Backbone of each chain as ProteinMPNN parsed JSONL, in Angstrom:
{"seq_chain_A": "QLQLQESGPGLVKPSETLSLTCIVSGGSISSGGYYWGWVRRPPEKGLEWIGSVYYRGNAYYNPSLKSRVTISVDTSKNQFSLTLTSVTAADTAVYYCARKYANTWYFDIWGQGTLVTVSS", "coords_chain_A": {"N_chain_A": [[131.053, 94.699, 69.724], [131.667, 97.651, 67.279], [132.719, 101.019, 68.929], [133.136, 104.408, 69.137], [134.405, 107.28, 70.869], [134.325, 110.231, 71.609], [136.452, 112.909, 73.239], [137.801, 115.501, 75.119], [138.826, 119.027, 75.874], [135.687, 121.478, 76.418], [136.195, 123.696, 76.142], [137.164, 126.421, 74.182], [139.956, 129.187, 74.072], [139.846, 132.051, 71.381], [142.018, 132.382, 68.895], [143.43, 130.09, 69.754], [144.765, 126.352, 69.531], [142.418, 124.128, 69.131], [141.895, 120.598, 70.155], [141.221, 117.544, 69.824], [140.044, 113.867, 70.419], [139.413, 110.895, 69.731], [138.121, 108.145, 70.977], [138.11, 104.74, 70.395], [136.513, 101.12, 70.751], [135.842, 98.158, 71.244], [137.595, 97.084, 68.481], [139.725, 97.359, 66.294], [142.122, 100.065, 65.678], [143.993, 99.806, 63.493], [143.205, 97.97, 61.787], [142.789, 97.658, 59.204], [140.985, 98.721, 55.794], [139.679, 100.8, 57.02], [138.453, 104.583, 57.43], [139.25, 106.876, 59.284], [136.969, 109.507, 61.06], [136.142, 113.395, 60.928], [133.8, 115.028, 61.521], [131.508, 117.492, 61.527], [129.276, 120.321, 63.709], [128.229, 123.487, 63.158], [125.748, 125.364, 66.233], [123.077, 125.914, 64.975], [123.013, 125.688, 62.834], [124.081, 123.53, 59.786], [125.583, 119.742, 58.927], [128.771, 119.131, 58.353], [131.898, 118.007, 57.137], [134.934, 117.38, 57.858], [137.313, 115.714, 57.42], [139.004, 113.308, 56.69], [140.994, 110.035, 57.774], [143.321, 107.41, 56.939], [144.514, 104.684, 58.903], [147.439, 104.526, 58.246], [147.847, 106.945, 57.686], [147.192, 108.224, 55.232], [145.438, 111.171, 54.055], [142.776, 113.199, 54.048], [141.234, 116.191, 53.337], [138.505, 119.173, 54.314], [138.603, 121.462, 51.969], [138.291, 123.749, 52.666], [139.078, 123.765, 55.069], [141.353, 123.42, 55.456], [143.96, 124.185, 55.79], [143.912, 124.255, 58.451], [144.01, 122.098, 59.744], [144.894, 119.31, 61.003], [144.397, 115.724, 61.046], [145.392, 112.963, 63.12], [146.556, 109.025, 63.432], [146.839, 107.587, 66.375], [148.48, 104.531, 66.585], [149.011, 102.545, 68.446], [147.272, 103.49, 71.068], [145.49, 102.84, 69.787], [143.154, 104.983, 69.026], [142.377, 107.94, 67.724], [143.016, 111.639, 66.138], [141.813, 115.122, 66.462], [142.936, 118.37, 65.369], [142.827, 121.468, 65.271], [143.289, 124.781, 64.098], [144.616, 128.035, 65.156], [141.367, 128.818, 66.192], [137.853, 130.277, 65.504], [134.895, 131.66, 67.078], [133.875, 130.875, 64.64], [134.056, 128.293, 64.917], [132.769, 127.279, 66.966], [131.138, 123.952, 67.905], [129.31, 121.201, 67.52], [131.02, 118.347, 67.754], [132.046, 115.39, 66.074], [133.188, 112.09, 65.666], [133.605, 109.425, 63.504], [133.544, 106.439, 61.707], [134.852, 105.06, 58.464], [134.375, 102.237, 55.264], [136.88, 102.203, 53.779], [137.381, 102.698, 50.328], [134.83, 103.522, 50.286], [132.369, 106.584, 50.618], [130.507, 106.562, 52.845], [129.064, 107.518, 56.441], [129.703, 105.005, 58.413], [129.429, 104.318, 61.287], [129.172, 106.157, 64.175], [130.81, 108.69, 66.803], [129.19, 109.857, 69.979], [129.448, 112.239, 69.633], [131.024, 115.6, 70.729], [130.704, 118.877, 72.435], [132.034, 121.544, 71.523], [133.154, 124.573, 72.976], [133.706, 128.567, 71.319], [135.699, 130.508, 72.814], [136.598, 133.418, 74.49]], "CA_chain_A": [[130.344, 95.632, 68.81], [132.607, 98.744, 67.481], [132.206, 102.464, 69.985], [133.714, 105.621, 69.393], [133.992, 108.288, 71.825], [135.318, 111.894, 71.441], [137.594, 113.685, 74.479], [138.667, 116.776, 74.921], [137.896, 120.169, 76.079], [135.273, 122.174, 75.988], [136.188, 125.522, 76.123], [138.612, 126.471, 73.559], [140.012, 130.308, 73.32], [139.915, 131.89, 70.324], [143.228, 131.85, 68.331], [144.476, 129.22, 70.188], [144.358, 125.453, 69.311], [141.185, 122.866, 69.148], [142.521, 119.178, 70.581], [140.04, 116.407, 70.599], [140.645, 112.572, 70.395], [138.33, 109.945, 69.246], [138.917, 106.681, 71.206], [137.937, 103.421, 69.775], [136.532, 100.082, 71.05], [135.364, 96.898, 70.149], [137.916, 96.831, 67.259], [141.209, 98.113, 66.222], [141.953, 101.022, 64.458], [144.888, 99.576, 62.073], [143.296, 95.883, 61.231], [143.075, 98.022, 57.766], [140.371, 98.409, 55.151], [138.743, 101.386, 57.059], [139.012, 105.153, 57.275], [138.782, 107.359, 60.061], [137.054, 111.273, 60.506], [135.741, 113.967, 62.294], [132.507, 115.762, 61.207], [131.158, 118.992, 62.736], [127.561, 120.449, 63.439], [128.086, 124.706, 64.579], [125.04, 126.15, 66.008], [121.548, 126.154, 64.24], [123.627, 125.058, 60.82], [123.767, 121.687, 59.353], [126.735, 118.98, 58.747], [130.406, 119.465, 57.577], [132.582, 117.214, 56.934], [136.366, 118.164, 58.163], [138.371, 115.335, 57.265], [139.187, 111.439, 56.952], [142.51, 109.627, 57.637], [144.057, 105.917, 57.033], [146.035, 104.073, 59.719], [148.972, 104.62, 57.486], [148.383, 108.312, 57.417], [146.696, 108.867, 53.787], [144.497, 111.999, 55.054], [141.742, 113.552, 53.376], [140.712, 117.547, 54.316], [137.95, 119.663, 53.752], [139.455, 122.646, 51.336], [137.749, 124.951, 53.39], [139.714, 124.064, 56.715], [142.52, 122.266, 54.984], [144.805, 125.097, 56.075], [144.394, 124.485, 59.687], [143.198, 120.842, 60.682], [145.362, 117.899, 61.143], [144.238, 114.47, 61.43], [146.43, 111.735, 62.753], [146.068, 108.191, 64.324], [147.55, 106.531, 67.171], [147.915, 103.062, 66.98], [149.075, 102.082, 70.099], [146.634, 103.389, 72.049], [144.092, 102.868, 69.598], [142.871, 106.294, 69.072], [142.657, 108.964, 66.87], [142.626, 112.839, 67.238], [141.48, 116.421, 65.236], [143.865, 119.128, 66.032], [142.202, 123.002, 64.285], [144.457, 125.787, 64.723], [143.741, 129.203, 65.061], [140.3, 128.809, 66.38], [137.312, 131.427, 66.503], [134.006, 131.597, 67.269], [132.826, 130.131, 63.877], [134.709, 126.732, 65.473], [132.133, 126.156, 68.426], [130.298, 123.131, 67.039], [129.554, 119.481, 68.18], [132.454, 117.848, 67.007], [131.849, 114.23, 65.973], [133.927, 111.19, 65.179], [132.689, 108.308, 62.627], [134.416, 105.606, 60.535], [134.235, 104.655, 57.011], [134.93, 101.869, 54.91], [137.865, 102.457, 52.468], [137.286, 103.037, 49.083], [133.342, 104.162, 50.671], [132.117, 107.374, 51.005], [129.742, 107.261, 53.913], [129.889, 107.313, 57.256], [128.547, 103.818, 59.399], [129.849, 104.563, 62.799], [129.275, 107.724, 64.848], [130.507, 109.14, 68.133], [128.417, 110.562, 70.276], [129.639, 113.948, 69.918], [131.149, 116.374, 71.497], [130.543, 120.773, 71.688], [133.105, 122.648, 71.703], [132.937, 126.332, 72.861], [135.557, 129.008, 71.722], [135.119, 132.106, 73.611], [137.771, 134.167, 75.584]], "C_chain_A": [[131.48, 97.548, 69.21], [131.684, 100.39, 68.242], [132.828, 103.481, 69.558], [133.027, 106.777, 70.279], [135.02, 109.071, 72.11], [135.364, 112.073, 73.202], [137.794, 114.567, 73.881], [138.064, 117.866, 75.82], [136.517, 121.139, 75.56], [134.748, 123.388, 75.749], [137.355, 125.723, 75.319], [138.887, 128.421, 73.564], [140.397, 130.532, 72.013], [141.687, 132.723, 69.796], [144.203, 130.945, 68.896], [143.872, 127.608, 69.386], [143.572, 124.629, 69.621], [142.06, 121.008, 69.437], [141.583, 118.576, 70.766], [140.442, 114.821, 69.887], [139.206, 111.582, 70.626], [139.053, 108.495, 69.748], [137.902, 105.518, 70.805], [138.425, 101.927, 70.313], [135.921, 99.222, 70.617], [136.322, 96.735, 69.099], [139.059, 97.706, 66.896], [141.399, 98.81, 65.08], [143.219, 100.826, 63.395], [144.966, 98.09, 61.54], [143.014, 96.509, 59.233], [141.242, 97.895, 56.777], [138.376, 99.994, 56.015], [139.578, 103.079, 57.115], [138.311, 106.617, 58.789], [138.428, 108.758, 60.38], [135.994, 111.931, 61.742], [134.269, 114.857, 61.003], [131.884, 117.015, 62.279], [129.628, 119.368, 62.374], [127.815, 122.103, 63.979], [126.244, 124.845, 64.828], [123.618, 126.362, 65.197], [122.211, 126.059, 62.552], [123.375, 123.77, 60.505], [125.579, 121.312, 59.597], [127.531, 119.592, 58.423], [131.414, 118.306, 58.185], [134.239, 118.013, 57.281], [137.393, 117.152, 57.332], [138.157, 113.881, 57.462], [140.786, 111.172, 56.686], [141.992, 108.238, 58.109], [144.271, 105.521, 58.164], [147.097, 104.308, 59.862], [148.987, 105.884, 57.749], [147.819, 109.027, 55.967], [145.975, 109.453, 54.854], [143.562, 112.735, 53.621], [141.023, 114.737, 53.952], [139.897, 118.303, 53.652], [138.618, 121.092, 52.817], [139.405, 123.441, 52.193], [138.59, 125.323, 54.868], [141.066, 123.768, 56.534], [143.901, 122.814, 55.953], [145.405, 124.989, 57.748], [143.881, 123.357, 60.129], [144.545, 120.206, 60.021], [144.738, 116.799, 61.797], [144.719, 113.286, 61.41], [145.834, 110.706, 63.916], [147.003, 107.329, 65.369], [147.227, 105.501, 67.555], [147.82, 101.969, 68.221], [148.336, 101.81, 70.768], [144.891, 103.533, 71.423], [143.012, 104.413, 69.199], [142.861, 107.34, 67.648], [142.531, 110.018, 67.001], [142.78, 114.315, 65.479], [142.571, 117.204, 66.013], [143.242, 120.231, 64.886], [142.918, 123.986, 64.883], [143.902, 127.175, 64.707], [142.266, 129.562, 64.737], [139.738, 130.31, 66.213], [135.925, 131.019, 66.526], [133.289, 130.969, 66.093], [133.193, 128.973, 64.068], [133.942, 126.266, 66.346], [131.115, 125.421, 67.38], [130.083, 121.735, 67.783], [130.596, 119.491, 66.702], [132.25, 115.963, 67.248], [132.773, 113.23, 64.988], [133.366, 110.252, 64.576], [133.612, 107.707, 61.76], [133.669, 105.228, 59.334], [134.739, 103.621, 56.685], [135.798, 101.947, 54.13], [137.111, 101.876, 51.522], [135.182, 102.715, 49.058], [133.455, 105.475, 50.446], [130.578, 107.912, 51.864], [130.043, 106.204, 55.489], [129.135, 106.213, 58.161], [128.55, 103.927, 60.637], [129.99, 105.634, 63.433], [129.924, 107.198, 66.187], [129.571, 109.833, 68.707], [128.014, 112.097, 70.082], [130.258, 114.566, 70.983], [131.528, 117.766, 71.403], [131.47, 121.338, 72.424], [133.036, 124.242, 71.662], [134.047, 126.826, 72.574], [134.821, 129.78, 71.71], [136.357, 132.36, 73.988], [136.497, 133.802, 77.182]], "O_chain_A": [[131.813, 98.202, 70.198], [130.506, 100.725, 68.114], [133.891, 102.983, 69.932], [131.855, 107.124, 70.427], [136.127, 108.868, 72.609], [134.647, 111.597, 74.082], [137.951, 114.74, 72.672], [137.005, 117.702, 76.425], [136.404, 121.457, 74.376], [133.696, 123.927, 75.408], [138.449, 125.277, 75.664], [137.968, 129.045, 73.034], [141.067, 129.717, 71.378], [142.275, 133.544, 70.5], [145.414, 130.929, 68.677], [142.803, 127.589, 68.776], [143.922, 124.102, 70.677], [142.797, 120.539, 68.57], [140.899, 118.815, 71.761], [141.123, 114.765, 68.863], [138.305, 111.63, 71.463], [140.024, 107.904, 69.276], [136.723, 105.727, 71.092], [139.557, 101.455, 70.418], [135.355, 99.376, 69.535], [135.785, 95.884, 68.389], [139.13, 98.842, 67.367], [141.087, 98.525, 63.924], [143.392, 101.674, 62.52], [145.864, 97.353, 61.133], [143.081, 95.759, 58.259], [140.428, 97.043, 57.133], [137.167, 100.107, 55.816], [140.794, 103.179, 56.953], [137.165, 107.016, 58.997], [139.342, 109.537, 60.111], [135.416, 111.5, 62.74], [134.255, 115.014, 59.782], [131.924, 117.192, 63.497], [128.945, 119.041, 61.404], [127.65, 122.231, 65.192], [125.47, 124.538, 63.922], [123.448, 127.547, 64.908], [121.751, 126.375, 61.456], [122.492, 123.057, 60.982], [126.473, 121.999, 60.091], [127.276, 120.754, 58.108], [131.59, 117.904, 59.335], [134.507, 119.149, 56.889], [138.249, 117.677, 56.619], [137.333, 113.359, 58.214], [141.56, 111.701, 55.888], [141.119, 107.85, 58.886], [144.169, 106.561, 58.813], [147.783, 104.38, 60.881], [150.093, 106.291, 58.104], [148.021, 110.21, 55.694], [145.754, 108.993, 55.974], [143.857, 112.659, 52.428], [140.269, 114.557, 54.908], [140.135, 118.41, 52.449], [139.305, 121.757, 53.593], [140.447, 123.951, 52.604], [138.747, 126.365, 55.504], [141.876, 123.874, 57.456], [144.642, 122.098, 56.626], [146.485, 125.313, 58.24], [143.138, 123.537, 61.093], [145.08, 120.469, 58.945], [144.526, 116.847, 63.009], [144.726, 112.527, 60.44], [145.098, 110.993, 64.86], [147.804, 106.476, 64.987], [146.344, 105.171, 68.345], [147.064, 101.109, 68.672], [148.163, 100.695, 71.259], [143.821, 103.919, 71.895], [141.809, 104.183, 69.324], [143.555, 107.119, 66.656], [141.873, 110.209, 68.023], [143.323, 114.412, 64.379], [143.043, 116.81, 67.08], [143.179, 119.879, 63.708], [143.138, 124.021, 66.093], [142.779, 127.401, 64.257], [141.827, 130.179, 63.766], [140.388, 131.319, 66.488], [135.695, 129.95, 65.961], [132.17, 130.507, 66.318], [132.619, 128.23, 63.271], [134.069, 125.099, 66.716], [130.502, 125.916, 66.435], [130.875, 121.369, 68.652], [130.819, 120.026, 65.616], [132.303, 115.393, 68.338], [133.035, 113.496, 63.815], [132.287, 110.021, 65.121], [134.416, 108.377, 61.112], [132.46, 105.1, 59.138], [135.706, 103.365, 57.402], [135.218, 101.508, 53.137], [136.378, 100.895, 51.645], [134.487, 102.067, 48.275], [134.567, 105.828, 50.053], [129.871, 108.913, 51.743], [130.619, 105.146, 55.745], [128.028, 106.496, 58.62], [127.512, 103.583, 61.202], [131.073, 106.198, 63.276], [129.844, 106.071, 66.677], [128.961, 110.571, 67.933], [127.015, 112.801, 70.232], [130.082, 114.143, 72.126], [132.404, 118.118, 70.613], [131.617, 121.538, 73.63], [132.909, 124.968, 70.677], [135.133, 126.385, 72.949], [133.771, 129.991, 71.104], [137.228, 131.508, 73.814], [136.82, 134.144, 78.319]]}, "seq_chain_B": "QSALTQPASVSGSPGQSITISCTGTSSDVGGYNYVSWYQQHPSKAPKLMIYDVTNRPSGVSNRFSGSKSGNTASLTISGLQAEDEADYYCTSFTTSSTLVFGGGTKVTVL", "coords_chain_B": {"N_chain_B": [[134.364, 123.811, 48.13], [131.407, 123.595, 47.537], [128.394, 123.857, 49.484], [125.805, 121.011, 49.143], [122.428, 121.497, 47.677], [119.439, 121.419, 49.752], [115.581, 121.432, 50.098], [114.85, 123.618, 52.579], [112.712, 122.891, 54.866], [110.478, 120.321, 54.661], [107.506, 119.003, 55.104], [104.543, 116.875, 55.891], [101.93, 114.484, 56.853], [100.646, 111.279, 58.812], [101.317, 108.983, 57.501], [101.439, 109.681, 55.162], [103.667, 110.596, 52.525], [106.752, 111.869, 51.49], [109.174, 113.61, 49.741], [112.864, 113.936, 49.589], [114.999, 116.4, 48.3], [118.067, 117.276, 46.524], [120.633, 118.49, 45.361], [123.017, 119.123, 43.305], [126.062, 119.22, 41.855], [128.011, 118.174, 38.157], [129.957, 117.202, 38.958], [129.859, 116.303, 42.012], [127.372, 114.859, 43.089], [126.16, 114.511, 40.382], [127.945, 112.758, 39.562], [129.125, 110.684, 40.336], [128.024, 107.654, 41.801], [127.637, 108.055, 45.179], [126.102, 109.192, 46.843], [124.887, 109.34, 50.157], [122.427, 109.57, 52.351], [121.849, 110.795, 55.823], [119.829, 110.579, 59.224], [119.317, 112.738, 61.416], [118.138, 112.936, 65.048], [117.412, 115.925, 67.481], [120.176, 116.392, 69.436], [121.664, 114.208, 69.41], [123.837, 111.849, 67.329], [124.193, 111.519, 63.895], [122.524, 109.273, 62.075], [122.958, 106.918, 59.693], [121.062, 106.323, 56.503], [120.551, 105.326, 53.794], [122.9, 104.364, 51.371], [125.26, 104.991, 48.957], [123.448, 105.993, 46.63], [121.341, 103.956, 46.409], [120.788, 102.312, 48.316], [120.086, 100.878, 51.611], [121.7, 100.233, 54.737], [121.229, 97.21, 56.776], [118.502, 96.916, 58.806], [117.676, 99.856, 58.773], [114.051, 100.552, 58.279], [112.314, 99.951, 55.624], [110.762, 101.646, 54.332], [112.34, 104.519, 53.661], [113.519, 105.326, 51.302], [116.106, 105.797, 48.38], [117.051, 107.387, 45.802], [118.756, 108.707, 42.354], [118.528, 111.157, 39.629], [120.335, 112.927, 37.061], [122.197, 115.976, 38.501], [120.689, 115.368, 40.786], [119.295, 113.894, 43.842], [117.646, 112.305, 45.432], [115.647, 111.487, 48.57], [113.771, 109.789, 50.076], [110.596, 109.292, 52.343], [108.331, 106.805, 52.847], [104.569, 105.924, 54.135], [104.795, 108.038, 56.447], [105.833, 108.261, 59.868], [105.583, 109.361, 63.081], [108.155, 109.239, 64.381], [109.977, 109.959, 62.605], [110.325, 112.635, 62.571], [112.495, 114.857, 62.249], [116.239, 115.894, 61.31], [117.662, 115.857, 57.88], [120.278, 115.186, 56.074], [122.009, 115.424, 53.398], [125.126, 114.094, 51.54], [127.532, 113.871, 49.542], [130.014, 111.867, 47.852], [133.218, 114.395, 45.933], [134.767, 114.963, 43.365], [137.056, 116.173, 43.812], [138.442, 113.938, 45.282], [136.938, 114.965, 47.922], [133.997, 115.467, 50.548], [130.511, 116.432, 49.933], [128.566, 118.105, 52.168], [124.586, 118.565, 52.579], [122.568, 121.09, 52.949], [120.792, 120.342, 54.763], [117.459, 119.135, 55.953], [114.532, 119.737, 57.828], [112.011, 117.583, 58.729], [109.038, 117.438, 58.786], [106.344, 115.968, 60.64], [102.795, 116.617, 60.429]], "CA_chain_B": [[133.238, 123.412, 47.94], [129.714, 124.552, 47.45], [126.805, 122.666, 50.138], [124.36, 120.327, 48.204], [121.225, 122.084, 48.134], [118.26, 121.019, 50.075], [114.937, 122.256, 51.096], [115.345, 123.931, 54.287], [111.755, 122.409, 55.452], [109.49, 119.382, 54.012], [106.431, 118.252, 56.01], [103.328, 115.411, 55.812], [100.733, 113.935, 57.385], [101.226, 110.253, 59.732], [100.669, 108.313, 56.366], [101.86, 110.534, 53.594], [104.914, 109.796, 51.704], [107.23, 113.254, 51.414], [110.544, 113.114, 49.308], [113.135, 115.892, 49.867], [116.039, 116.785, 46.833], [119.31, 117.185, 47.134], [121.038, 118.785, 44.269], [124.829, 118.68, 43.292], [126.578, 119.202, 40.02], [128.343, 116.921, 37.709], [131.487, 117.681, 40.215], [129.751, 115.532, 42.889], [126.143, 114.495, 42.608], [125.679, 113.828, 39.342], [129.457, 112.443, 38.299], [129.3, 109.465, 41.416], [126.901, 107.093, 42.962], [128.366, 107.828, 46.551], [124.909, 110.076, 47.453], [124.42, 108.853, 51.079], [121.577, 110.459, 53.809], [121.976, 110.716, 57.251], [118.842, 111.213, 59.615], [119.605, 113.298, 63.067], [117.199, 113.611, 65.981], [117.876, 116.713, 68.276], [120.747, 115.786, 70.481], [122.572, 112.43, 68.823], [124.482, 111.691, 66.421], [123.522, 111.84, 62.918], [122.4, 107.997, 61.523], [123.106, 106.398, 58.29], [119.436, 105.561, 56.14], [120.978, 105.6, 53.189], [124.099, 104.591, 51.239], [126.08, 104.552, 47.794], [122.494, 106.75, 46.029], [120.25, 103.911, 46.407], [121.092, 101.04, 49.28], [119.714, 100.556, 52.983], [122.115, 99.596, 55.531], [120.646, 97.021, 58.293], [118.281, 97.333, 59.864], [116.749, 100.95, 58.577], [113.407, 100.439, 57.14], [112.07, 99.878, 54.094], [109.773, 102.985, 54.111], [113.473, 105.032, 52.958], [114.814, 104.633, 50.067], [117.132, 106.705, 47.658], [117.346, 107.539, 43.752], [119.08, 109.614, 41.951], [118.205, 111.748, 38.708], [121.582, 113.687, 36.892], [122.652, 115.823, 39.732], [119.666, 115.572, 42.133], [119.417, 113.375, 44.417], [116.226, 112.35, 46.479], [114.832, 110.569, 49.634], [111.546, 109.238, 50.215], [109.831, 108.612, 53.239], [107.084, 106.464, 52.735], [103.8, 105.702, 54.902], [105.683, 108.893, 57.771], [105.639, 108.281, 61.195], [106.105, 111.165, 64.017], [109.694, 109.211, 64.765], [110.262, 110.203, 61.522], [110.215, 113.545, 62.195], [113.824, 115.109, 62.545], [117.01, 116.439, 60.442], [117.989, 114.867, 57.298], [121.572, 115.395, 55.15], [122.857, 114.56, 52.065], [126.178, 114.201, 51.338], [128.413, 113.267, 48.316], [131.571, 112.248, 46.971], [133.549, 115.447, 44.732], [136.037, 115.031, 42.005], [138.52, 117.046, 44.575], [138.514, 112.845, 46.481], [136.031, 114.998, 49.749], [132.767, 114.854, 51.152], [130.204, 117.827, 50.859], [127.055, 117.608, 52.952], [123.867, 119.582, 52.127], [122.215, 122.368, 54.1], [119.591, 119.957, 55.94], [116.069, 119.287, 55.532], [113.809, 119.486, 58.543], [111.341, 117.241, 58.538], [108.19, 118.193, 60.546], [105.272, 115.369, 61.057], [102.104, 117.221, 60.869]], "C_chain_B": [[132.216, 123.745, 47.953], [128.862, 123.326, 47.762], [126.381, 122.083, 49.09], [123.382, 121.107, 48.698], [119.616, 121.439, 48.095], [117.478, 121.946, 50.44], [115.258, 122.664, 52.29], [114.065, 122.665, 55.181], [110.581, 121.559, 54.771], [108.223, 118.961, 55.735], [105.044, 117.121, 55.578], [103.003, 115.154, 56.845], [101.246, 112.577, 58.112], [100.704, 109.575, 57.909], [101.096, 108.271, 55.182], [103.504, 109.806, 53.015], [105.541, 111.209, 51.38], [108.921, 112.528, 50.793], [111.655, 114.588, 49.567], [114.582, 115.533, 48.633], [117.046, 117.098, 47.85], [120.081, 117.363, 45.605], [122.577, 119.646, 44.438], [124.772, 119.579, 41.838], [127.26, 118.184, 39.754], [129.711, 116.975, 38.349], [131.407, 116.292, 41.188], [128.351, 114.925, 42.565], [125.973, 113.569, 41.282], [127.187, 113.03, 38.498], [129.555, 111.084, 39.331], [128.278, 109.14, 41.91], [127.105, 107.019, 44.207], [127.245, 108.978, 46.805], [124.721, 109.16, 48.883], [123.301, 109.981, 51.644], [121.738, 109.9, 54.949], [120.264, 111.683, 57.562], [119.601, 112.041, 61.045], [118.67, 113.873, 63.849], [118.181, 115.009, 66.832], [119.13, 116.072, 69.333], [121.47, 114.605, 70.685], [122.672, 112.548, 67.892], [123.857, 111.31, 65.134], [123.642, 109.841, 62.089], [122.747, 107.452, 59.874], [121.59, 105.584, 57.724], [120.064, 105.301, 54.753], [122.146, 105.98, 52.217], [124.247, 104.946, 49.313], [124.191, 104.601, 46.61], [120.874, 105.481, 46.839], [119.879, 102.551, 48.055], [120.967, 101.377, 51.241], [120.248, 99.671, 53.944], [121.265, 98.759, 56.414], [119.896, 97.354, 58.778], [117.794, 98.578, 60.197], [115.606, 100.417, 57.592], [112.929, 101.093, 56.314], [111.295, 100.799, 53.868], [110.753, 103.906, 53.408], [113.706, 104.815, 52.196], [114.805, 105.993, 49.301], [116.773, 106.341, 45.922], [117.784, 108.764, 43.348], [118.59, 110.204, 40.089], [119.299, 112.842, 38.199], [121.948, 114.147, 38.186], [121.828, 116.072, 40.477], [119.616, 114.449, 42.274], [118.258, 113.363, 45.462], [115.786, 111.196, 47.254], [113.372, 110.436, 49.851], [111.211, 108.75, 51.54], [108.347, 108.738, 52.829], [105.934, 106.175, 53.865], [104.7, 106.78, 56.178], [105.174, 108.558, 58.909], [106.129, 108.986, 62.081], [107.253, 110.747, 64.675], [110.567, 109.622, 63.431], [111.112, 111.514, 61.267], [112.179, 114.429, 63.019], [114.973, 115.606, 61.53], [117.395, 115.332, 59.805], [119.148, 115.532, 56.241], [121.423, 114.693, 54.126], [124.479, 114.639, 52.212], [126.241, 113.268, 49.654], [130.077, 113.448, 48.054], [131.892, 113.135, 46.233], [134.984, 114.725, 44.091], [137.145, 115.534, 42.884], [139.166, 116.089, 45.501], [137.768, 113.789, 48.085], [134.78, 114.799, 49.305], [132.638, 116.368, 51.076], [128.796, 117.408, 51.191], [126.242, 118.553, 51.777], [123.595, 119.987, 53.353], [121.335, 121.414, 55.582], [118.505, 119.931, 55.649], [116.215, 118.998, 57.047], [112.588, 118.721, 58.63], [109.906, 116.977, 59.64], [106.939, 117.017, 59.935], [104.144, 116.258, 61.639], [100.959, 116.651, 62.178]], "O_chain_B": [[132.124, 124.615, 48.819], [128.59, 122.332, 47.087], [126.571, 122.637, 48.007], [123.324, 121.438, 49.883], [118.882, 121.116, 47.161], [117.859, 123.007, 50.934], [115.98, 121.986, 53.021], [114.456, 121.775, 55.936], [109.671, 122.243, 54.302], [108.377, 118.766, 56.94], [105.123, 116.77, 54.401], [103.631, 115.493, 57.848], [102.477, 112.577, 58.106], [99.648, 109.924, 57.382], [101.181, 107.357, 54.362], [104.096, 108.744, 53.207], [104.667, 111.917, 50.88], [109.556, 111.533, 51.142], [111.369, 115.78, 49.681], [114.933, 114.398, 48.31], [117.099, 117.184, 49.077], [120.088, 116.431, 44.801], [123.034, 120.417, 45.281], [123.965, 120.212, 41.156], [127.381, 117.267, 40.566], [130.565, 116.505, 37.599], [132.293, 115.442, 41.282], [128.36, 114.396, 41.454], [125.741, 112.365, 41.177], [127.387, 112.831, 37.3], [130.343, 110.286, 38.823], [127.517, 109.944, 42.449], [126.817, 105.921, 44.681], [127.876, 110.006, 47.051], [124.319, 108.031, 48.6], [123.4, 111.167, 51.33], [121.775, 108.683, 55.133], [119.699, 112.599, 56.964], [120.62, 111.512, 61.49], [118.271, 115.019, 63.644], [119.41, 115.056, 66.783], [118.757, 115.138, 70.042], [121.822, 114.09, 71.746], [121.886, 113.228, 67.232], [122.818, 110.67, 65.297], [124.694, 109.345, 61.685], [122.516, 108.291, 59.003], [121.087, 104.595, 58.257], [119.713, 104.126, 54.853], [122.524, 107.136, 52.025], [123.256, 105.099, 48.6], [123.783, 103.612, 46.0], [119.875, 105.846, 47.458], [118.798, 102.191, 48.52], [121.769, 102.044, 51.895], [119.713, 98.59, 54.186], [120.408, 99.438, 56.979], [120.177, 98.315, 59.494], [117.46, 98.832, 61.354], [115.846, 99.966, 56.472], [112.942, 102.306, 56.108], [111.028, 100.729, 52.668], [110.244, 104.315, 52.365], [114.346, 103.765, 52.132], [114.016, 106.933, 49.393], [116.403, 105.385, 45.241], [117.345, 109.808, 43.832], [118.311, 109.25, 39.363], [119.27, 113.839, 38.92], [122.097, 113.32, 39.085], [122.008, 117.13, 41.08], [119.791, 113.691, 41.32], [118.011, 114.31, 46.209], [115.571, 110.094, 46.748], [112.274, 110.982, 49.744], [111.646, 107.63, 51.807], [107.559, 109.656, 52.601], [106.554, 106.185, 54.928], [105.358, 106.066, 56.935], [103.945, 108.549, 58.989], [107.297, 109.327, 61.894], [107.668, 111.513, 65.545], [111.795, 109.541, 63.41], [112.014, 111.72, 60.455], [112.655, 114.349, 64.152], [114.351, 115.799, 60.486], [117.549, 114.222, 60.315], [118.743, 116.487, 55.578], [120.858, 113.614, 53.954], [124.948, 115.338, 53.109], [125.511, 112.52, 49.005], [130.906, 114.358, 48.034], [131.009, 113.217, 45.38], [135.931, 114.106, 44.575], [138.275, 115.195, 42.531], [140.019, 116.448, 46.312], [138.032, 113.348, 49.204], [134.379, 114.27, 48.268], [133.39, 117.257, 51.476], [128.086, 116.582, 50.617], [126.656, 119.055, 50.732], [124.023, 119.605, 54.442], [121.278, 121.661, 56.787], [118.236, 120.85, 54.876], [117.156, 118.442, 57.613], [111.717, 119.589, 58.586], [109.815, 116.522, 60.781], [106.597, 117.188, 58.765], [104.168, 116.673, 62.797], [100.146, 117.433, 62.671]]}, "name": "protein", "num_of_chains": 2, "seq": "QLQLQESGPGLVKPSETLSLTCIVSGGSISSGGYYWGWVRRPPEKGLEWIGSVYYRGNAYYNPSLKSRVTISVDTSKNQFSLTLTSVTAADTAVYYCARKYANTWYFDIWGQGTLVTVSSQSALTQPASVSGSPGQSITISCTGTSSDVGGYNYVSWYQQHPSKAPKLMIYDVTNRPSGVSNRFSGSKSGNTASLTISGLQAEDEADYYCTSFTTSSTLVFGGGTKVTVL"}
């Protein structure tokens, strides 16, 4: 059964870059037919879609974050990554990685989430 | 893109039915049958409950049902149970080929 696991630093300083990785196990990220994405939930707020990427590199991003976000795939390591630049306290959130089928618009498998705090 | 509009909270007694609304525009909810609903318990990952407006994934109770009329989608929980107490989020595909979430609804079982 496919599983997703987020990893990365739990604390990032303001103005620096947030980098997270999602390790995919129980299946191949390059098998095709899926998009791999990131969603976050700031404290006391709702879920926010960050973006999604196909293993060949096609990506879609939330317009409000597009200028600061990159989602990439490393097929050799069976993982995908999130990079968010110039972070502020507003980027403090639990970050989830998730999978969706291509040509659909829902996430069927989620990671457990990882808390990232932006603070000096 | 603006978040979809959901009520902040909805409550009901065990056994009752409740409905959560999710209002968007013709550029998202009203324009496509790509509305999905997620349940999130505290400190847990979201769980898919409904996809493509009305479809239930395997393993999700048939007490959960989805519908849509115009720019408003709805999630109905029938026979409310204590375990249904959670936050619920709707999401929709948009004309910009992006996803937008609702603000979330806290369901309380009285």
